[in-house]
N, C-alpha and C positions, 0 to 999 in steps of 0.2 A: 347722102346719107353720113350720119356721125354716129359715133359710139361703137360700142361691141356687143354681141351677144353674149349672155352668161353660159359659162361652159357646164358640162355635168359636175365638175368638182365643186364650182361655185354655188350650184343649186343646192348639191349635198352638205357644203358648209353652212350655207343659210339655215337649212333645215337643222342640222345640229346645234346652230346657236337658238333656234327657237325651242329645241328639247332642253338645252341647257338653261333657259330662261323659263320653263315650265309654262310654254306659250303654244303647246300642242294637243291641248284638251279641247279639239273643236268637233262637232259631229258630221261635218260634210267636208269633203275636199273635191274643189273644183280645178282640174287642169285644162291648158289649152295650147297655145302654139309651142312647138318645139322643133327647133331647125334640124336636128340631128337624132341618130338612133341613141348614142349615148346619153344625151339629154334626156330622151323618153325613157330610157332606161332608169335613170336616176329618179325620175319622177315615178316610175314604178316601184322602185326600191323604197320610196317614202310612204307611197300607199301602204306596200307591204306590211311595212315597220309599225305605221298606224294602225293598220286591221288586226295586227298580232297584237296590240295592248287594248285595243278597244273593238268589241265585236259587232258594236251598233254602227262603226264609222261607214258613211255612204260616199261613194267615189262617183263624181259626175265627170265623165272624161269627153272632152270635146276633141276628137283626134283630127286636128286640123292638118290637112295635107294637100288639099288643092280645091280647084272648083272649074266650072266651066270646060272640063275636058283636059286640065292641064296641073300638073303637080308643081308645088312651089315649096318642096321639101326635098331632101336627099331621098332617095329610093329605098335606102335602108331603114327609113322611118316606118315604112309599112309594115314589115314583120315584125319590128317592134312593138308596134301598136297591137298587132295580132296575139302576141305573146300575153299581153296584159287585159286583153278584152275579158276572159274569166273574171278577174278581179274587180271590174266595173259594174255599179249599179244602174247606171244611166250612161247612155252614150248619145251624143248629139251630131253624128255625121251629116254633112249635107248630101243630095243626091249623089254626087259624084264620087264622093267618100265612101259612101255606101256600097257602090258598085266595086270600089276597090277593096272594100272590107270583107266583101262576099266570097267565101271559100266555094270553089267548085272541083277542086282535085277530090281523088279517091279517100285522101286523109288530110287532117289540117297541118301535118308536117310537110306535106307535098303542095300546099295551097298556095296558090301564085295569084296575079291579077287576074281576073276571070275573063277581061276582055269584052264581058257580055254588058251590054247598056241596058239601064232601067228604063224602057219606053213605054210601059203602060202599067196599069194598077197589078196586073198579074205578076210581072216581074218582080216589081217592087215587094209585093207580097212574100214572094219567094225567098227575096233577099233577107226580109226581115224574120221571116219564118226560121231560115237557116241561121242567122245570128243568135236568135233566140236558142235553137236548139243546140248548135255547135260549140258555141261558147257558154251557154248559160246565162245570158244577159238578161238581167229582168226586165229592165226598161228601156226604150230606144224611141227617139224620135228623129226622123228625118227631116231636115230643112229644106228650103229652096226646091222643091219638086216641081217640076215642071212636066205636068202629064195634063191633056186636052181635058177640060171640064164644062160639061153643059150648063146652061142658065139655072138648073134644078139643082146643081151641087153634084149630080153623077158623074161618075168617070165615064169619059166616051173614048171609043177605039180608035175614032178619027177626029182631027182638029176641025173647027169651025172657024172660017174666016171672019164671021161676026162676034166671035167669043171675046169677051173681056178678058183682057190679060189678067192673070191673077199668079199667085204663089202659093203653094200648099205647104203645111208641114202635116206628116204623118207620123201618128205615135202608137206605140202598143206598150202594154204590159202583159209578160207572158203570163200563162195558167201554170200551174203544178207540172202539166205534163210538157211544158213548154211550147203550148201551141198560141198563136198571137191573138190578142183582143185589139183589133185595129179601129183608130178613130183618125179623121182628118179635120182640117181647119184649113179652110182657103180664105185669102185675103187679097184685095186688089193690089195688081203690083204696081209701086212706084219706081218707074223706069228711070232711076238717077243712080250713080256711084255714091254710096255713103261709106264713110271710114268708121269702124268700130260696131258694126249691128252684129257681128258674129258674138263677140265679147259681149255686147249688150244682152243678147238674147240667153245666153248661156248663165248668165249672173242672174236674169229675171227668172229663169226656170229653177236655179238653185232656189230663189225666195220663195216662189210661189208653189213649188212642189214639196219645200219643207212644210209649208203652212197648210196645204191640203192633205198631206200625209200624216202631219200631228193631229189635224181635227178628224181624221179617220182612225188614229189610234195605231199608227204603223210605224212611227219614227224609232220606237225602241226595239223593231226589228232589225234584222240585217240588210234585208232586200226591199223593204217598203212594199211589199207585194200585197195586193188585195186578195181575199178568199175568192176562189173559182167561179162562185155565184155572182160577182159584180161584174154588170154589164159594161161594155167599153165606153159608152157615155158616163157612166156614173163612177169611173175610175178617178182616183185621185190626180194622176198624170195627166189626163183629158182635161179636168176643172182647171188645173195649174195653167195648162198650154193655152186655154181660150183668154186667160186674163193677159197671159204674157203676150199673144197675138194682138189683143186690143191695145195693150199699152205701146208696143213697138210701132203699130200703125198710126196712133194719135201723135208720137214724138217723131216719128219719120215724115209725117204730113208737114207738121210745125218747123221740121229742121229742113225740109224742100222750101218752105217759103222763104226762111233766112238764107236759104243758099241761092235762091233765084235774086233775091234783092242784091247781096254781096256780088253774085256774077255781073249782074248788071251795073254796078259800080264800077267793077273793075274793068268791063267792056268800054264805060263811058270814059274812065280817066286813060285807059291804055297802061297803067302801071301798077306794080303791086301794093300801092299806099304808100311806099317808102322811096317813090321816085324811081324804082328799077321796072326797067321795060323788057329785058330780055326774057325768053319763054321759059326757062328754067324757074326764074322767081315767080312768073305768072303762074306756072304749072303748080309749084308748092304752096302758093296762094290760094289757088283754086282748091287743091286738097285739104288746105286748112278748113276752108268754109265748108268742106264734106263732111267735117266732123260731127257725129251727132249730139244734138244739143241735150246730153241728159241731167246735167245739173240744171239748167235753165227752165226744163219742163219737167221738173222730178214730181211735182203735183200729179201729173197724169201716169206716173209710175205707181204712186199710192193709191189714187184714188180713180180706180178704173172700173169702166162700165163695160161688160162683155157684149160685143157687137158683131161678133163671127164665132157663132156656135159650133162646136164639134159635131160632127156626123159619122155615123158608124160605115164603116167600109163594107161594101158587100159585093161590088162587082164591077163589071164594066156593061155600060149599055150599048 
């Protein structure tokens, strides 16, 4: 790998440059990967400064920390994110990150990593409810949820050996009393490594949620929260997530087709396309082939047909 990671100082300098050039009059802030607590805190300082000047600013936070049971940031990132959760309008953790963000101690100041896995819909519901209540987060989408699901779409307490591999996103917009309004969307799992899916998902959520919240007349409000009488499947967040999942699935399926053809060429030639045959060069070439083809299939992002409808989360069968 080449290059350097942006430091907290550099992040703040970029923001100061944007302010100096009058380029901070935006309505939504999207934040993602930050390698250390200082960078996370710098992003938090930017969000707080923006919110002090624009009451309607909406912060979409993707608290990137790890996946598949493994952290890939410094451990000091976790409390840094926790301290900023009350300022976010929407968070986008994956299942692993939702576990790590779920406080179980007697007070938030004492909260540490819970050590409790999300293993079923009951434990996931508890985690989402706690995040709504403890941090006041209006909207949550948990991605890459791997919970056994039956052929009818209900949550199953025990996995079936014949079940189709799937991935589920579970979202919620809180009511005024911080109770959740849960919905889920399940899509077939494309069991391939892709590069860039998290960033793609977050960016699409910003675009689609802005669209549906605007249609509902909510974008002028600070939290974009629907009235309490709006049912889970009618929430702007649910409508946005349906379009995001549909676009993601189509683009990833087409990307996999391109990947398979590229992998076949690499296997046939035995080189990386430039004559190099060492394993590192071939690995880098395969990694490049795994990049999501966003530009190539941008039409599928714009013109989307909802094929995976949201379902209300009611419990375990």
